C-alpha positions in Angstrom: 0.0 0.0 0.0 1.1 3.5 -0.6 2.7 5.5 2.2 2.7 9.3 2.8 4.3 11.9 5.0 2.2 14.7 6.2 2.9 18.1 7.7 0.4 20.7 8.8 0.1 23.3 6.0 -1.2 25.9 8.5 0.2 26.0 12.0 -2.0 27.3 14.8 -2.3 27.6 18.5 -5.4 25.4 19.2 -8.3 27.0 21.0 -11.6 25.2 21.7 -14.6 26.6 19.8 -17.8 26.3 21.8 -19.8 24.5 19.1 -22.0 22.6 21.5 -23.1 25.8 23.2 -24.5 27.2 20.0 -26.3 24.0 19.2 -27.8 23.9 22.6 -29.0 27.5 22.3 -30.6 26.8 19.0 -32.3 23.6 20.2 -33.7 25.4 23.2 -34.9 28.3 21.2 -38.6 29.0 21.4 -38.8 32.4 19.6 -36.7 34.4 17.2 -33.4 36.0 18.2 -33.9 38.8 20.8 -34.7 42.0 18.8 -32.2 44.1 20.8 -29.4 41.6 20.2 -30.3 41.4 16.5 -30.3 45.2 16.2 -26.9 45.4 18.0 -25.4 43.0 15.5 -26.9 45.0 12.6 -25.7 48.4 13.9 -22.2 47.1 14.6 -22.0 45.5 11.2 -22.9 48.7 9.3 -20.6 50.8 11.6 -17.6 48.5 11.1 -18.0 48.7 7.3 -18.9 52.3 6.7 -16.4 52.6 3.9 -18.1 50.0 1.8 -20.9 50.9 -0.6 -24.2 50.8 1.2 -25.9 48.7 -1.5 -23.3 46.0 -1.1 -23.7 46.0 2.6 -27.5 45.8 2.2 -27.2 42.9 -0.2 -25.1 40.8 2.2 -27.2 41.7 5.3 -30.4 40.9 3.4 -29.1 37.3 2.9 -27.7 36.8 6.4 -30.3 38.6 8.5 -33.1 36.1 8.2 -30.8 33.3 9.3 -29.5 35.2 12.3 -33.1 36.2 13.2 -34.4 32.7 13.1 -31.4 31.0 14.7 -30.2 32.4 18.1 -27.3 29.9 18.1 -26.0 31.4 14.8 -26.4 34.9 16.2 -24.4 34.1 19.3 -21.8 32.3 17.1 -21.5 35.4 14.9 -21.2 37.7 17.9 -18.6 35.6 19.8 -16.3 35.3 16.8 -17.0 38.9 15.6 -18.2 37.7 12.3 -20.3 40.9 11.8 -17.1 42.9 12.1 -15.2 40.8 9.6 -14.8 41.5 5.9 -15.1 37.8 5.1 -17.2 36.0 7.6 -20.7 36.9 6.1 -19.6 36.1 2.5 -18.2 32.8 3.8 -21.5 32.0 5.5 -23.4 32.8 2.3 -21.1 30.3 0.4 -21.7 27.7 3.1 -25.4 27.9 2.3 -25.1 28.0 -1.5 -21.6 26.8 -2.6 -19.9 24.6 0.0 -16.8 23.8 -2.1 -16.1 27.6 -2.4 -16.7 28.0 1.4 -14.0 25.4 2.1 -11.4 27.6 0.5 -11.6 29.6 3.7 -9.7 26.8 5.4 -6.7 28.2 3.4 -7.5 31.8 4.1 -9.1 32.4 0.7 -12.5 33.8 -0.2 -14.6 36.8 -1.2 -15.0 40.0 0.8 -18.0 42.1 1.2 -17.2 43.8 -2.1 -17.3 40.3 -3.7 -13.6 40.6 -4.5 -11.6 37.4 -4.1 -8.6 37.3 -1.7 -6.0 34.5 -1.3 -4.2 36.0 1.7 -6.8 36.5 4.4 -4.4 34.8 6.9 -2.0 37.7 6.6 -4.6 40.2 7.8 -5.9 41.2 11.2 -9.4 40.3 10.3 -11.4 38.7 13.1 -12.0 35.6 11.1 -8.3 34.6 11.1 -8.4 32.7 14.5 -11.5 30.9 13.4 -9.8 29.8 10.2 -6.9 28.4 12.1 -9.0 26.6 14.8 -12.1 25.4 13.2 -11.8 21.5 13.2 -13.5 21.2 9.8 -11.0 23.6 8.3 -8.1 21.8 10.1 -9.3 18.5 8.8 -9.8 19.7 5.3 -6.2 21.0 5.1 -5.0 17.6 6.3 -7.2 15.7 3.8 -6.2 17.8 0.9 -2.6 17.4 1.7 -3.1 13.6 2.0 -4.7 13.4 -1.4 -1.9 15.4 -3.0 0.7 13.0 -1.5 -1.4 10.1 -2.6 -1.7 11.4 -6.1 2.1 12.0 -6.2 2.7 8.4 -5.1 0.4 7.0 -7.8 2.1 9.1 -10.5 5.5 7.9 -9.3 4.4 4.3 -9.5 3.2 4.8 -13.0 6.5 6.3 -14.2 8.0 4.4 -17.1 4.6 3.2 -18.5 3.8 4.0 -22.0 0.4 5.5 -21.0 -0.1 8.4 -18.7 -1.2 8.0 -15.1 -4.9 8.7 -14.7 -6.6 10.4 -11.8 -10.3 10.8 -11.5 -11.7 13.2 -8.9 -15.4 12.8 -8.3 -16.9 15.8 -6.3 -13.7 17.7 -7.0 -14.8 21.1 -5.7 -12.1 23.6 -6.6 -9.3 21.0 -6.9 -7.7 22.3 -3.7 -5.3 19.4 -3.4 -3.7 20.5 -6.7 -3.8 24.3 -6.1 -2.5 24.4 -2.5 -0.1 21.5 -2.2 2.5 21.7 -4.9 1.0 18.9 -7.1 1.8 20.1 -10.7 0.1 18.0 -13.3 1.2 18.1 -16.9 0.5 16.1 -20.0 3.8 14.4 -19.6 3.0 12.9 -16.2 -0.7 12.5 -15.6 -4.1 13.2 -16.9 -6.8 14.3 -14.5 -10.6 14.1 -15.0 -12.5 16.2 -12.4 -16.3 16.4 -11.9 -18.4 18.6 -9.6 -22.0 19.6 -9.7 -21.5 23.1 -8.4 -22.0 25.4 -11.5 -20.4 28.3 -9.7 -16.9 26.6 -10.0 -15.2 28.1 -13.0 -12.1 26.0 -13.8 -10.5 28.7 -15.9 -10.4 30.9 -12.8 -8.6 28.3 -10.7 -5.2 28.1 -12.4 -2.8 30.5 -13.9 -2.6 28.3 -17.0 -5.4 26.8 -19.1 -6.5 23.6 -17.1 -6.5 21.7 -20.4 -2.8 22.6 -20.9 -2.1 21.2 -17.4 -3.8 17.9 -18.3 -6.9 18.7 -16.2 -10.4 18.2 -17.8 -13.1 19.5 -15.6 -16.8 19.0 -16.2 -19.9 20.0 -14.2 -22.4 17.3 -13.2 -23.2 14.6 -10.7 -20.4 12.1 -10.4 -22.6 9.0 -10.6 -23.4 10.0 -14.2 -19.8 9.4 -15.1 -19.7 5.7 -14.3 -20.1 4.9 -18.0 -17.8 7.6 -19.1 -14.9 6.0 -21.0 -12.6 8.9 -19.8 -12.9 7.5 -16.3 -11.9 3.9 -17.1 -8.5 2.3 -16.3 -7.9 4.9 -13.5 -4.8 4.7 -11.2 -6.6 6.7 -8.6 -10.2 7.7 -7.9 -10.9 10.3 -5.3 -14.2 10.8 -3.5 -13.2 13.3 -0.8 -15.7 14.8 1.6 -18.7 13.1 -0.1 -19.3 9.6 1.4 -20.8 10.9 4.7 -23.6 12.4 2.6 -24.4 9.1 0.8 -26.7 6.4 2.3 -24.6 3.3 3.1 -26.6 1.0 1.0 -26.3 3.2 -2.1 -22.5 3.5 -1.5 -21.9 -0.2 -1.0 -24.3 -1.6 -3.5 -23.9 0.9 -6.3 -21.0 3.3 -6.0 -18.1 1.2 -4.8 -18.7 -1.6 -7.4 -18.9 1.0 -10.2 -15.6 2.6 -9.0 -14.0 -0.9 -8.7 -14.7 -1.5 -12.4 -13.2 1.9 -13.3 -9.9 1.3 -11.6 -7.0 -0.5 -13.3 -5.7 -3.8 -11.8 -3.7 -2.0 -9.0 -5.9 1.1 -8.8 -6.5 3.1 -5.6 -9.8 4.4 -4.3 -9.7 7.2 -1.7 -12.6 8.4 0.4 -13.2 9.7 3.9 -15.8 9.7 6.7 -16.5 12.5 9.1 -16.8 11.8 12.8 -19.8 12.8 15.0 -18.1 15.6 16.9 -19.3 19.1 18.0 -17.9 20.7 14.9 -20.2 18.7 12.6 -23.1 18.8 14.9 -22.8 22.6 14.7 -22.6 22.4 10.9 -25.7 20.3 10.6 -27.7 22.4 13.1 -26.4 26.0 12.9 -25.1 26.0 9.3 -27.9 23.9 7.9 -25.8 21.2 6.4 -27.7 18.1 5.3 -28.3 15.7 8.2 -26.3 12.5 7.9 -25.4 9.4 10.0 -21.9 9.9 11.3 -19.9 7.3 13.3 -19.4 8.3 16.9 -15.6 7.7 17.0 -12.7 6.8 14.7 -12.9 3.2 15.9 -16.5 3.0 15.0 -15.8 4.6 11.6 -13.0 2.1 10.8 -15.3 -0.8 12.0 -18.0 0.5 9.7 -15.7 0.6 6.7 -14.3 -2.8 7.5 -17.8 -4.3 7.6 -18.5 -2.7 4.2 -15.2 -4.1 2.9 -15.9 -7.6 4.2 -19.3 -7.6 2.5 -17.8 -6.3 -0.8 -15.0 -8.9 -0.7 -17.5 -11.7 -0.5 -19.2 -10.4 -3.6 -16.0 -10.2 -5.6 -15.2 -6.5 -5.0 -11.7 -7.0 -3.4 -9.9 -4.2 -1.8 -7.1 -4.0 0.8 -7.4 -0.9 3.0 -5.4 1.5 5.2 -6.9 4.0 7.6 -5.5 7.4 8.5 -7.0 9.3 11.4 -7.3 13.1 11.5 -4.2 13.9 13.6 -4.3 17.7 14.0 -7.5 18.0 16.0 -7.5 17.1 19.7 -10.8 15.4 19.0 -10.4 13.7 15.6 -13.1 14.8 13.1 -12.5 12.3 10.3 -10.8 9.2 9.0 -9.2 8.9 5.5 -9.5 5.6 3.8 -7.1 4.4 1.1 -8.3 1.2 -0.7 -6.2 -0.6 -3.3 -7.6 -3.1 -5.7 -6.7 -6.7 -5.2 -6.8 -9.0 -8.2 
């Protein structure tokens, strides 16, 4: 099985975020956010950003205000982390609700400001969102996962060196291809071809790279990844990536339909990567406060590994044979996910 060395791409002094508190506030809520508290947030928001065009402030507030009004937990969360005083916090929240892949860019200190201008260097500022970026376990885990995938991709390409054909990587639910853009993986037509698919129409591949993605050997298409199982471009893959997706998929659908299809797309020694989130306060907060879809998360890393092993045993008995390695989120004091690397066994 492939091996990897990891290093934290963003160092931080860990501080506990009181996610459980905001969930409890929301679950115990019997009426909208207190009007005085709501007004305070609004007044401080406009005062802090008086240099920004009023119409732009109104547009953002108009999208955020209903959610803060109906969810006291979100209002308290915003207040405690000074989100209303930040240039980036409200635009990030808006993307959480409508474009999660774009919202995850904030884990690297990248995202839009209140003027809708994109910034890649938020971590270098004094903006109130910076400590949150460094400490939020979902961000921390995303950085580790993306780094792991970049290392995995490099290993696969190295193993394919000397072959007549190019290494092939297929990224289902690719988002903004963060593992390529932030971790030094430089694809080219001489080394690897990458097929990437994501259903978010707001992702514009030509805005992600300084060069034409096609010239880098990256072919990006919009659409649901399951529609690609009969796509000849995805066949004979050295690596198939399904990052940050499996927790949203019912287990029966994943085991009975998706994994067998992926198995058929891999070459004889192909590798399949996916991960599972753990039921920790961070994701409870996301599902309750940030309106993520509700899904069945394992309660611990051990339970997550046992769940996948049970899946793998059932698959093996039906001829879908994978070996597996498990890597636990190591940068959070309470692990928020496991990464699973399966290699085809023939």
